[in-house]
SELUMSE-180720 format. One record per atom (N, C-alpha, C, O, CB): atom name; x negated, y negated, z; residue in one letter. Coordinates in steps of 0.2 Angstrom, whole numbers, plus 2048, in hexadecimal, padded with zeros to 3 digits. Glycine has a CB too. Layout:
<kolzas>
{atome:CA	X:X	Y:Y	Z:Z	residu:A}
...
</kolzas>
This chain:
<kolzas>
{atome:N	X:E8C	Y:E52	Z:EE6	residu:X}
{atome:CA	X:E83	Y:E4F	Z:EE0	residu:X}
{atome:C	X:E88	Y:E4E	Z:EDA	residu:X}
{atome:O	X:E8D	Y:E52	Z:ED9	residu:X}
{atome:CB	X:E79	Y:E59	Z:EDD	residu:X}
{atome:N	X:E86	Y:E49	Z:ED5	residu:X}
{atome:CA	X:E88	Y:E48	Z:ED0	residu:X}
{atome:C	X:E81	Y:E4E	Z:ECA	residu:X}
{atome:O	X:E7B	Y:E4E	Z:ECB	residu:X}
{atome:CB	X:E8A	Y:E3F	Z:ECE	residu:X}
{atome:N	X:E85	Y:E51	Z:EC4	residu:X}
{atome:CA	X:E7E	Y:E55	Z:EC3	residu:X}
{atome:C	X:E7C	Y:E50	Z:EBC	residu:X}
{atome:O	X:E7E	Y:E4A	Z:EBB	residu:X}
{atome:CB	X:E7F	Y:E60	Z:EC2	residu:X}
{atome:N	X:E77	Y:E52	Z:EBB	residu:X}
{atome:CA	X:E73	Y:E4E	Z:EB6	residu:X}
{atome:C	X:E78	Y:E4E	Z:EB0	residu:X}
{atome:O	X:E75	Y:E4B	Z:EAC	residu:X}
{atome:CB	X:E6B	Y:E52	Z:EB5	residu:X}
{atome:N	X:E7E	Y:E50	Z:EAE	residu:X}
{atome:CA	X:E82	Y:E51	Z:EA8	residu:X}
{atome:C	X:E86	Y:E4C	Z:EAA	residu:X}
{atome:O	X:E88	Y:E48	Z:EA5	residu:X}
{atome:CB	X:E85	Y:E58	Z:EA6	residu:X}
{atome:N	X:E87	Y:E4C	Z:EAE	residu:X}
{atome:CA	X:E8E	Y:E47	Z:EB1	residu:X}
{atome:C	X:E8A	Y:E3F	Z:EB0	residu:X}
{atome:O	X:E8A	Y:E3A	Z:EAC	residu:X}
{atome:CB	X:E91	Y:E49	Z:EBB	residu:X}
{atome:N	X:E87	Y:E41	Z:EB5	residu:X}
{atome:CA	X:E83	Y:E39	Z:EB3	residu:X}
{atome:C	X:E81	Y:E37	Z:EAF	residu:X}
{atome:O	X:E81	Y:E31	Z:EAE	residu:X}
{atome:CB	X:E7E	Y:E38	Z:EB5	residu:X}
{atome:N	X:E7E	Y:E3B	Z:EAB	residu:X}
{atome:CA	X:E7B	Y:E37	Z:EA2	residu:X}
{atome:C	X:E80	Y:E35	Z:EA0	residu:X}
{atome:O	X:E7F	Y:E2F	Z:E9E	residu:X}
{atome:CB	X:E77	Y:E3B	Z:E9C	residu:X}
{atome:N	X:E87	Y:E39	Z:E9F	residu:X}
{atome:CA	X:E8D	Y:E39	Z:E9D	residu:X}
{atome:C	X:E92	Y:E32	Z:E9F	residu:X}
{atome:O	X:E97	Y:E2F	Z:E9C	residu:X}
{atome:CB	X:E8F	Y:E3E	Z:EA1	residu:X}
{atome:N	X:E8F	Y:E30	Z:EA4	residu:X}
{atome:CA	X:E92	Y:E2A	Z:EA7	residu:X}
{atome:C	X:E90	Y:E22	Z:EA8	residu:X}
{atome:O	X:E93	Y:E1D	Z:EAA	residu:X}
{atome:CB	X:E92	Y:E2D	Z:EAB	residu:X}
{atome:N	X:E87	Y:E25	Z:EA6	residu:X}
{atome:CA	X:E84	Y:E20	Z:EA2	residu:X}
{atome:C	X:E82	Y:E1F	Z:E9A	residu:X}
{atome:O	X:E7E	Y:E1B	Z:E98	residu:X}
{atome:CB	X:E80	Y:E21	Z:EA4	residu:X}
{atome:N	X:E87	Y:E23	Z:E98	residu:X}
{atome:CA	X:E86	Y:E22	Z:E90	residu:X}
{atome:C	X:E8E	Y:E20	Z:E8B	residu:X}
{atome:O	X:E90	Y:E1D	Z:E86	residu:X}
{atome:CB	X:E83	Y:E2B	Z:E8C	residu:X}
{atome:N	X:E92	Y:E22	Z:E91	residu:X}
{atome:CA	X:E99	Y:E20	Z:E91	residu:X}
{atome:C	X:E9A	Y:E16	Z:E93	residu:X}
{atome:O	X:E9F	Y:E12	Z:E91	residu:X}
{atome:CB	X:E9B	Y:E26	Z:E99	residu:X}
{atome:N	X:E94	Y:E15	Z:E98	residu:X}
{atome:CA	X:E96	Y:E0E	Z:E97	residu:X}
{atome:C	X:E95	Y:E09	Z:E92	residu:X}
{atome:O	X:E98	Y:E04	Z:E91	residu:X}
{atome:CB	X:E95	Y:E0C	Z:E9A	residu:X}
{atome:N	X:E90	Y:E0D	Z:E8F	residu:X}
{atome:CA	X:E8E	Y:E09	Z:E87	residu:X}
{atome:C	X:E93	Y:E09	Z:E84	residu:X}
{atome:O	X:E95	Y:E04	Z:E81	residu:X}
{atome:CB	X:E88	Y:E0B	Z:E83	residu:X}
{atome:N	X:E96	Y:E0F	Z:E82	residu:X}
{atome:CA	X:E9A	Y:E13	Z:E7D	residu:X}
{atome:C	X:EA2	Y:E13	Z:E80	residu:X}
{atome:O	X:EA5	Y:E18	Z:E80	residu:X}
{atome:CB	X:E97	Y:E1B	Z:E7A	residu:X}
{atome:N	X:EA5	Y:E0D	Z:E82	residu:X}
{atome:CA	X:EAC	Y:E0D	Z:E82	residu:X}
{atome:C	X:EB1	Y:E0F	Z:E7E	residu:X}
{atome:O	X:EB0	Y:E0F	Z:E78	residu:X}
{atome:CB	X:EAE	Y:E09	Z:E82	residu:X}
{atome:N	X:EB8	Y:E12	Z:E7F	residu:X}
{atome:CA	X:EBB	Y:E14	Z:E79	residu:X}
{atome:C	X:EB9	Y:E15	Z:E72	residu:X}
{atome:O	X:EBA	Y:E13	Z:E6C	residu:X}
{atome:CB	X:EBF	Y:E12	Z:E79	residu:X}
{atome:N	X:EB3	Y:E1C	Z:E76	residu:X}
{atome:CA	X:EAE	Y:E21	Z:E70	residu:X}
{atome:C	X:EAE	Y:E28	Z:E74	residu:X}
{atome:O	X:EAB	Y:E27	Z:E7A	residu:X}
{atome:CB	X:EA3	Y:E1D	Z:E6E	residu:X}
{atome:N	X:EB1	Y:E2E	Z:E72	residu:X}
{atome:CA	X:EB0	Y:E33	Z:E73	residu:X}
{atome:C	X:EA8	Y:E35	Z:E72	residu:X}
{atome:O	X:EA4	Y:E35	Z:E6D	residu:X}
{atome:CB	X:EB4	Y:E35	Z:E6F	residu:X}
{atome:N	X:EA7	Y:E37	Z:E77	residu:X}
{atome:CA	X:E9F	Y:E3A	Z:E73	residu:X}
{atome:C	X:E9F	Y:E43	Z:E78	residu:X}
{atome:O	X:EA1	Y:E44	Z:E7E	residu:X}
{atome:CB	X:E94	Y:E32	Z:E77	residu:X}
{atome:N	X:E9D	Y:E46	Z:E73	residu:X}
{atome:CA	X:E9D	Y:E4D	Z:E76	residu:X}
{atome:C	X:E95	Y:E4C	Z:E78	residu:X}
{atome:O	X:E92	Y:E47	Z:E78	residu:X}
{atome:CB	X:E9F	Y:E52	Z:E70	residu:X}
{atome:N	X:E93	Y:E53	Z:E7B	residu:X}
{atome:CA	X:E8F	Y:E54	Z:E7F	residu:X}
{atome:C	X:E89	Y:E55	Z:E7A	residu:X}
{atome:O	X:E83	Y:E52	Z:E7B	residu:X}
{atome:CB	X:E91	Y:E5A	Z:E83	residu:X}
{atome:N	X:E8B	Y:E59	Z:E76	residu:X}
{atome:CA	X:E86	Y:E59	Z:E70	residu:X}
{atome:C	X:E83	Y:E56	Z:E6A	residu:X}
{atome:O	X:E7E	Y:E58	Z:E66	residu:X}
{atome:CB	X:E87	Y:E5D	Z:E6E	residu:X}
{atome:N	X:E8B	Y:E4F	Z:E6A	residu:X}
{atome:CA	X:E87	Y:E4B	Z:E64	residu:X}
{atome:C	X:E85	Y:E47	Z:E64	residu:X}
{atome:O	X:E84	Y:E44	Z:E69	residu:X}
{atome:CB	X:E88	Y:E4A	Z:E61	residu:X}
{atome:N	X:E81	Y:E45	Z:E5D	residu:X}
{atome:CA	X:E7B	Y:E43	Z:E5D	residu:X}
{atome:C	X:E7D	Y:E3B	Z:E5C	residu:X}
{atome:O	X:E81	Y:E39	Z:E58	residu:X}
{atome:CB	X:E75	Y:E47	Z:E57	residu:X}
{atome:N	X:E79	Y:E36	Z:E64	residu:X}
{atome:CA	X:E7D	Y:E31	Z:E63	residu:X}
{atome:C	X:E7A	Y:E2D	Z:E60	residu:X}
{atome:O	X:E7D	Y:E27	Z:E60	residu:X}
{atome:CB	X:E80	Y:E2F	Z:E69	residu:X}
{atome:N	X:E71	Y:E2E	Z:E5D	residu:X}
{atome:CA	X:E6F	Y:E28	Z:E57	residu:X}
{atome:C	X:E72	Y:E2B	Z:E50	residu:X}
{atome:O	X:E73	Y:E27	Z:E4C	residu:X}
{atome:CB	X:E66	Y:E26	Z:E56	residu:X}
{atome:N	X:E73	Y:E33	Z:E4E	residu:X}
{atome:CA	X:E78	Y:E30	Z:E47	residu:X}
{atome:C	X:E7C	Y:E2E	Z:E46	residu:X}
{atome:O	X:E7E	Y:E2B	Z:E40	residu:X}
{atome:CB	X:E79	Y:E33	Z:E43	residu:X}
{atome:N	X:E80	Y:E2E	Z:E4D	residu:X}
{atome:CA	X:E86	Y:E2D	Z:E4A	residu:X}
{atome:C	X:E86	Y:E22	Z:E4C	residu:X}
{atome:O	X:E8B	Y:E1E	Z:E4B	residu:X}
{atome:CB	X:E8C	Y:E33	Z:E4F	residu:X}
{atome:N	X:E80	Y:E21	Z:E4D	residu:X}
{atome:CA	X:E7F	Y:E1A	Z:E4C	residu:X}
{atome:C	X:E80	Y:E14	Z:E51	residu:X}
{atome:O	X:E80	Y:E0E	Z:E50	residu:X}
{atome:CB	X:E84	Y:E19	Z:E47	residu:X}
{atome:N	X:E82	Y:E19	Z:E58	residu:X}
{atome:CA	X:E84	Y:E15	Z:E5C	residu:X}
{atome:C	X:E7D	Y:E12	Z:E63	residu:X}
{atome:O	X:E7E	Y:E0E	Z:E68	residu:X}
{atome:CB	X:E8A	Y:E18	Z:E5E	residu:X}
{atome:N	X:E78	Y:E15	Z:E61	residu:X}
{atome:CA	X:E70	Y:E12	Z:E64	residu:X}
{atome:C	X:E6C	Y:E0C	Z:E5F	residu:X}
{atome:O	X:E6B	Y:E0B	Z:E59	residu:X}
{atome:CB	X:E6A	Y:E1B	Z:E64	residu:X}
{atome:N	X:E6B	Y:E09	Z:E65	residu:X}
{atome:CA	X:E68	Y:E02	Z:E62	residu:X}
{atome:C	X:E62	Y:E02	Z:E63	residu:X}
{atome:O	X:E60	Y:E08	Z:E65	residu:X}
{atome:CB	X:E6A	Y:DFB	Z:E66	residu:X}
{atome:N	X:E5C	Y:DFE	Z:E64	residu:X}
{atome:CA	X:E55	Y:DFF	Z:E68	residu:X}
{atome:C	X:E54	Y:DFC	Z:E70	residu:X}
{atome:O	X:E4F	Y:DFD	Z:E74	residu:X}
{atome:CB	X:E50	Y:DFC	Z:E64	residu:X}
{atome:N	X:E58	Y:DFA	Z:E6F	residu:X}
{atome:CA	X:E5B	Y:DF6	Z:E78	residu:X}
{atome:C	X:E5F	Y:DFD	Z:E7D	residu:X}
{atome:O	X:E5F	Y:DFF	Z:E83	residu:X}
{atome:CB	X:E63	Y:DED	Z:E75	residu:X}
{atome:N	X:E62	Y:E00	Z:E79	residu:X}
{atome:CA	X:E66	Y:E06	Z:E7D	residu:X}
{atome:C	X:E64	Y:E0C	Z:E7E	residu:X}
{atome:O	X:E65	Y:E10	Z:E83	residu:X}
{atome:CB	X:E6C	Y:E07	Z:E7B	residu:X}
{atome:N	X:E5F	Y:E0D	Z:E78	residu:X}
{atome:CA	X:E57	Y:E13	Z:E78	residu:X}
{atome:C	X:E54	Y:E13	Z:E7E	residu:X}
{atome:O	X:E53	Y:E18	Z:E81	residu:X}
{atome:CB	X:E51	Y:E12	Z:E73	residu:X}
{atome:N	X:E51	Y:E0B	Z:E81	residu:X}
{atome:CA	X:E4F	Y:E08	Z:E84	residu:X}
{atome:C	X:E53	Y:E0B	Z:E8A	residu:X}
{atome:O	X:E52	Y:E11	Z:E8B	residu:X}
{atome:CB	X:E4E	Y:E01	Z:E82	residu:X}
{atome:N	X:E57	Y:E07	Z:E8F	residu:X}
{atome:CA	X:E5B	Y:E0A	Z:E94	residu:X}
{atome:C	X:E5E	Y:E0F	Z:E93	residu:X}
{atome:O	X:E63	Y:E10	Z:E96	residu:X}
{atome:CB	X:E5E	Y:E07	Z:E97	residu:X}
{atome:N	X:E5B	Y:E12	Z:E8F	residu:X}
{atome:CA	X:E5F	Y:E1B	Z:E90	residu:X}
{atome:C	X:E55	Y:E1F	Z:E93	residu:X}
{atome:O	X:E54	Y:E23	Z:E98	residu:X}
{atome:CB	X:E63	Y:E1F	Z:E84	residu:X}
{atome:N	X:E52	Y:E1B	Z:E8E	residu:X}
{atome:CA	X:E4C	Y:E20	Z:E94	residu:X}
{atome:C	X:E4E	Y:E1C	Z:E99	residu:X}
{atome:O	X:E53	Y:E1E	Z:E9A	residu:X}
{atome:CB	X:E42	Y:E20	Z:E93	residu:X}
{atome:N	X:E4D	Y:E18	Z:E9D	residu:X}
{atome:CA	X:E4C	Y:E14	Z:EA2	residu:X}
{atome:C	X:E53	Y:E18	Z:EA8	residu:X}
{atome:O	X:E52	Y:E19	Z:EAE	residu:X}
{atome:CB	X:E4C	Y:E0B	Z:E9F	residu:X}
{atome:N	X:E57	Y:E19	Z:EA5	residu:X}
{atome:CA	X:E5C	Y:E1B	Z:EAA	residu:X}
{atome:C	X:E5A	Y:E22	Z:EAC	residu:X}
{atome:O	X:E59	Y:E22	Z:EB2	residu:X}
{atome:CB	X:E63	Y:E1C	Z:EA7	residu:X}
{atome:N	X:E58	Y:E29	Z:EA6	residu:X}
{atome:CA	X:E55	Y:E2E	Z:EA7	residu:X}
{atome:C	X:E4F	Y:E2C	Z:EB0	residu:X}
{atome:O	X:E50	Y:E2D	Z:EB6	residu:X}
{atome:CB	X:E50	Y:E2F	Z:EA0	residu:X}
{atome:N	X:E48	Y:E29	Z:EAA	residu:X}
{atome:CA	X:E46	Y:E27	Z:EB1	residu:X}
{atome:C	X:E48	Y:E26	Z:EB7	residu:X}
{atome:O	X:E48	Y:E2A	Z:EBB	residu:X}
{atome:CB	X:E44	Y:E23	Z:EB1	residu:X}
{atome:N	X:E4A	Y:E20	Z:EB6	residu:X}
{atome:CA	X:E4C	Y:E1F	Z:EBD	residu:X}
{atome:C	X:E54	Y:E24	Z:EC3	residu:X}
{atome:O	X:E54	Y:E23	Z:EC9	residu:X}
{atome:CB	X:E4E	Y:E18	Z:EBC	residu:X}
{atome:N	X:E59	Y:E27	Z:EBF	residu:X}
{atome:CA	X:E5B	Y:E28	Z:EC1	residu:X}
{atome:C	X:E5C	Y:E30	Z:EC4	residu:X}
{atome:O	X:E61	Y:E33	Z:EC6	residu:X}
{atome:CB	X:E5F	Y:E24	Z:EBF	residu:X}
{atome:N	X:E55	Y:E33	Z:EC0	residu:X}
{atome:CA	X:E55	Y:E39	Z:EC1	residu:X}
{atome:C	X:E4C	Y:E3B	Z:EC5	residu:X}
{atome:O	X:E49	Y:E41	Z:EC7	residu:X}
{atome:CB	X:E58	Y:E3B	Z:EB7	residu:X}
{atome:N	X:E49	Y:E33	Z:EC5	residu:X}
{atome:CA	X:E43	Y:E36	Z:EC7	residu:X}
{atome:C	X:E3F	Y:E39	Z:EC7	residu:X}
{atome:O	X:E3C	Y:E3C	Z:ECB	residu:X}
{atome:CB	X:E43	Y:E37	Z:EC9	residu:X}
{atome:N	X:E3E	Y:E39	Z:EBE	residu:X}
{atome:CA	X:E39	Y:E39	Z:EBB	residu:X}
{atome:C	X:E36	Y:E35	Z:EB7	residu:X}
{atome:O	X:E38	Y:E30	Z:EB6	residu:X}
{atome:CB	X:E39	Y:E3D	Z:EBA	residu:X}
{atome:N	X:E30	Y:E36	Z:EB2	residu:X}
{atome:CA	X:E2C	Y:E31	Z:EAE	residu:X}
{atome:C	X:E2E	Y:E34	Z:EA7	residu:X}
{atome:O	X:E2E	Y:E3A	Z:EA6	residu:X}
{atome:CB	X:E23	Y:E30	Z:EB0	residu:X}
{atome:N	X:E2F	Y:E30	Z:EA3	residu:X}
{atome:CA	X:E30	Y:E32	Z:E9C	residu:X}
{atome:C	X:E2C	Y:E30	Z:E9C	residu:X}
{atome:O	X:E2C	Y:E2A	Z:E9D	residu:X}
{atome:CB	X:E33	Y:E32	Z:E97	residu:X}
{atome:N	X:E25	Y:E36	Z:E9A	residu:X}
{atome:CA	X:E1F	Y:E37	Z:E94	residu:X}
{atome:C	X:E20	Y:E36	Z:E8D	residu:X}
{atome:O	X:E25	Y:E37	Z:E8A	residu:X}
{atome:CB	X:E1B	Y:E3E	Z:E94	residu:X}
{atome:N	X:E18	Y:E31	Z:E8B	residu:X}
{atome:CA	X:E17	Y:E2F	Z:E84	residu:X}
{atome:C	X:E1B	Y:E35	Z:E7F	residu:X}
{atome:O	X:E1F	Y:E34	Z:E7B	residu:X}
{atome:CB	X:E0F	Y:E2D	Z:E83	residu:X}
{atome:N	X:E18	Y:E3B	Z:E81	residu:X}
{atome:CA	X:E1A	Y:E42	Z:E7C	residu:X}
{atome:C	X:E23	Y:E41	Z:E7F	residu:X}
{atome:O	X:E27	Y:E45	Z:E7B	residu:X}
{atome:CB	X:E14	Y:E4C	Z:E80	residu:X}
{atome:N	X:E27	Y:E3E	Z:E84	residu:X}
{atome:CA	X:E2D	Y:E42	Z:E84	residu:X}
{atome:C	X:E2F	Y:E3C	Z:E7F	residu:X}
{atome:O	X:E2F	Y:E3F	Z:E79	residu:X}
{atome:CB	X:E32	Y:E42	Z:E8C	residu:X}
{atome:N	X:E2F	Y:E37	Z:E7E	residu:X}
{atome:CA	X:E34	Y:E31	Z:E79	residu:X}
{atome:C	X:E35	Y:E36	Z:E73	residu:X}
{atome:O	X:E37	Y:E33	Z:E6E	residu:X}
{atome:CB	X:E2F	Y:E29	Z:E76	residu:X}
{atome:N	X:E34	Y:E39	Z:E72	residu:X}
{atome:CA	X:E39	Y:E3E	Z:E6A	residu:X}
{atome:C	X:E40	Y:E3A	Z:E6B	residu:X}
{atome:O	X:E41	Y:E38	Z:E70	residu:X}
{atome:CB	X:E3A	Y:E4A	Z:E6B	residu:X}
{atome:N	X:E44	Y:E3A	Z:E66	residu:X}
{atome:CA	X:E4A	Y:E37	Z:E63	residu:X}
{atome:C	X:E4D	Y:E3F	Z:E67	residu:X}
{atome:O	X:E51	Y:E3E	Z:E6B	residu:X}
{atome:CB	X:E4B	Y:E36	Z:E58	residu:X}
{atome:N	X:E4B	Y:E47	Z:E67	residu:X}
{atome:CA	X:E50	Y:E4B	Z:E66	residu:X}
{atome:C	X:E52	Y:E4A	Z:E6D	residu:X}
{atome:O	X:E58	Y:E4B	Z:E6F	residu:X}
{atome:CB	X:E4E	Y:E52	Z:E62	residu:X}
{atome:N	X:E4C	Y:E49	Z:E72	residu:X}
{atome:CA	X:E4C	Y:E4B	Z:E7B	residu:X}
{atome:C	X:E52	Y:E44	Z:E7B	residu:X}
{atome:O	X:E54	Y:E46	Z:E81	residu:X}
{atome:CB	X:E42	Y:E4A	Z:E81	residu:X}
{atome:N	X:E55	Y:E3F	Z:E7A	residu:X}
{atome:CA	X:E59	Y:E3B	Z:E7A	residu:X}
{atome:C	X:E5F	Y:E38	Z:E74	residu:X}
{atome:O	X:E61	Y:E32	Z:E72	residu:X}
{atome:CB	X:E55	Y:E39	Z:E7C	residu:X}
{atome:N	X:E61	Y:E41	Z:E70	residu:X}
{atome:CA	X:E67	Y:E40	Z:E6C	residu:X}
{atome:C	X:E6D	Y:E41	Z:E6D	residu:X}
{atome:O	X:E71	Y:E3E	Z:E6A	residu:X}
{atome:CB	X:E67	Y:E43	Z:E68	residu:X}
{atome:N	X:E6D	Y:E44	Z:E74	residu:X}
{atome:CA	X:E73	Y:E48	Z:E76	residu:X}
{atome:C	X:E74	Y:E47	Z:E7F	residu:X}
{atome:O	X:E70	Y:E47	Z:E83	residu:X}
{atome:CB	X:E70	Y:E50	Z:E73	residu:X}
{atome:N	X:E79	Y:E47	Z:E80	residu:X}
{atome:CA	X:E78	Y:E4B	Z:E87	residu:X}
{atome:C	X:E74	Y:E53	Z:E88	residu:X}
{atome:O	X:E70	Y:E54	Z:E8C	residu:X}
{atome:CB	X:E80	Y:E4B	Z:E8A	residu:X}
{atome:N	X:E76	Y:E55	Z:E85	residu:X}
{atome:CA	X:E73	Y:E5B	Z:E86	residu:X}
{atome:C	X:E6B	Y:E5A	Z:E86	residu:X}
{atome:O	X:E67	Y:E5B	Z:E8A	residu:X}
{atome:CB	X:E75	Y:E60	Z:E80	residu:X}
{atome:N	X:E6B	Y:E58	Z:E80	residu:X}
{atome:CA	X:E62	Y:E56	Z:E83	residu:X}
{atome:C	X:E5F	Y:E51	Z:E85	residu:X}
{atome:O	X:E59	Y:E50	Z:E83	residu:X}
{atome:CB	X:E5D	Y:E58	Z:E7F	residu:X}
{atome:N	X:E63	Y:E4B	Z:E89	residu:X}
{atome:CA	X:E61	Y:E4B	Z:E8D	residu:X}
{atome:C	X:E62	Y:E4F	Z:E95	residu:X}
{atome:O	X:E5F	Y:E4E	Z:E9A	residu:X}
{atome:CB	X:E62	Y:E45	Z:E8B	residu:X}
{atome:N	X:E65	Y:E52	Z:E95	residu:X}
{atome:CA	X:E66	Y:E55	Z:E9B	residu:X}
{atome:C	X:E61	Y:E5D	Z:E98	residu:X}
{atome:O	X:E64	Y:E61	Z:E9C	residu:X}
{atome:CB	X:E70	Y:E56	Z:E9D	residu:X}
{atome:N	X:E5E	Y:E60	Z:E96	residu:X}
{atome:CA	X:E5B	Y:E63	Z:E93	residu:X}
{atome:C	X:E53	Y:E62	Z:E97	residu:X}
{atome:O	X:E4F	Y:E65	Z:E9A	residu:X}
{atome:CB	X:E5D	Y:E63	Z:E8D	residu:X}
{atome:N	X:E51	Y:E58	Z:E92	residu:X}
{atome:CA	X:E4A	Y:E54	Z:E95	residu:X}
{atome:C	X:E4B	Y:E57	Z:E9B	residu:X}
{atome:O	X:E49	Y:E5D	Z:E9C	residu:X}
{atome:CB	X:E49	Y:E4A	Z:E95	residu:X}
{atome:N	X:E4F	Y:E54	Z:EA0	residu:X}
{atome:CA	X:E4F	Y:E51	Z:EA7	residu:X}
{atome:C	X:E50	Y:E5A	Z:EAC	residu:X}
{atome:O	X:E4E	Y:E5B	Z:EB1	residu:X}
{atome:CB	X:E59	Y:E4A	Z:EA7	residu:X}
{atome:N	X:E51	Y:E5E	Z:EA8	residu:X}
{atome:CA	X:E50	Y:E64	Z:EAC	residu:X}
{atome:C	X:E49	Y:E66	Z:EAD	residu:X}
{atome:O	X:E46	Y:E66	Z:EB2	residu:X}
{atome:CB	X:E53	Y:E69	Z:EA8	residu:X}
{atome:N	X:E47	Y:E67	Z:EA7	residu:X}
{atome:CA	X:E41	Y:E69	Z:EA4	residu:X}
{atome:C	X:E3D	Y:E64	Z:EA9	residu:X}
{atome:O	X:E3C	Y:E66	Z:EAF	residu:X}
{atome:CB	X:E3F	Y:E68	Z:E9C	residu:X}
{atome:N	X:E3C	Y:E5E	Z:EA7	residu:X}
{atome:CA	X:E39	Y:E5A	Z:EAC	residu:X}
{atome:C	X:E37	Y:E5C	Z:EB5	residu:X}
{atome:O	X:E32	Y:E5D	Z:EB8	residu:X}
{atome:CB	X:E3D	Y:E55	Z:EAB	residu:X}
{atome:N	X:E3D	Y:E5C	Z:EB7	residu:X}
{atome:CA	X:E40	Y:E5F	Z:EBC	residu:X}
{atome:C	X:E3B	Y:E63	Z:EBF	residu:X}
{atome:O	X:E37	Y:E62	Z:EC3	residu:X}
{atome:CB	X:E46	Y:E62	Z:EBB	residu:X}
{atome:N	X:E3D	Y:E68	Z:EBA	residu:X}
{atome:CA	X:E3D	Y:E70	Z:EBB	residu:X}
{atome:C	X:E34	Y:E72	Z:EBB	residu:X}
{atome:O	X:E32	Y:E77	Z:EBE	residu:X}
{atome:CB	X:E42	Y:E75	Z:EB4	residu:X}
{atome:N	X:E30	Y:E6D	Z:EB8	residu:X}
{atome:CA	X:E29	Y:E6B	Z:EB6	residu:X}
{atome:C	X:E25	Y:E6A	Z:EBC	residu:X}
{atome:O	X:E22	Y:E6E	Z:EBE	residu:X}
{atome:CB	X:E27	Y:E65	Z:EB2	residu:X}
{atome:N	X:E27	Y:E63	Z:EBE	residu:X}
{atome:CA	X:E27	Y:E5F	Z:EC6	residu:X}
{atome:C	X:E28	Y:E64	Z:ECA	residu:X}
{atome:O	X:E23	Y:E64	Z:ECE	residu:X}
{atome:CB	X:E2E	Y:E59	Z:EC7	residu:X}
{atome:N	X:E2D	Y:E68	Z:ECB	residu:X}
{atome:CA	X:E2D	Y:E6F	Z:ED0	residu:X}
{atome:C	X:E28	Y:E72	Z:ED0	residu:X}
{atome:O	X:E24	Y:E72	Z:ED5	residu:X}
{atome:CB	X:E33	Y:E75	Z:ECE	residu:X}
{atome:N	X:E26	Y:E76	Z:EC9	residu:X}
{atome:CA	X:E1D	Y:E79	Z:ECA	residu:X}
{atome:C	X:E17	Y:E79	Z:EC9	residu:X}
{atome:O	X:E12	Y:E7D	Z:EC9	residu:X}
{atome:CB	X:E1C	Y:E7C	Z:ECA	residu:X}
{atome:N	X:E18	Y:E71	Z:EC7	residu:X}
{atome:CA	X:E11	Y:E6D	Z:EC8	residu:X}
{atome:C	X:E0D	Y:E6F	Z:ED1	residu:X}
{atome:O	X:E07	Y:E6C	Z:ED3	residu:X}
{atome:CB	X:E15	Y:E63	Z:EC7	residu:X}
</kolzas>
């Protein structure tokens, strides 16, 4: 089974072809993200990992890098199992 990290890397790579993005690169600061992509990224996280991104989660820091997205998904899925 693909990991959260590899699925997220593959999703981002589809949009930023011919650009090497490291897992800790801030894709917003690099200027690669527009509002449409930001919405697609949130939708990807929700559908791919079966979690609900709440209003409180809609913080740029949760989506600015592969590392940040992995952390968000891990936090949401571990909270889901605890509840």
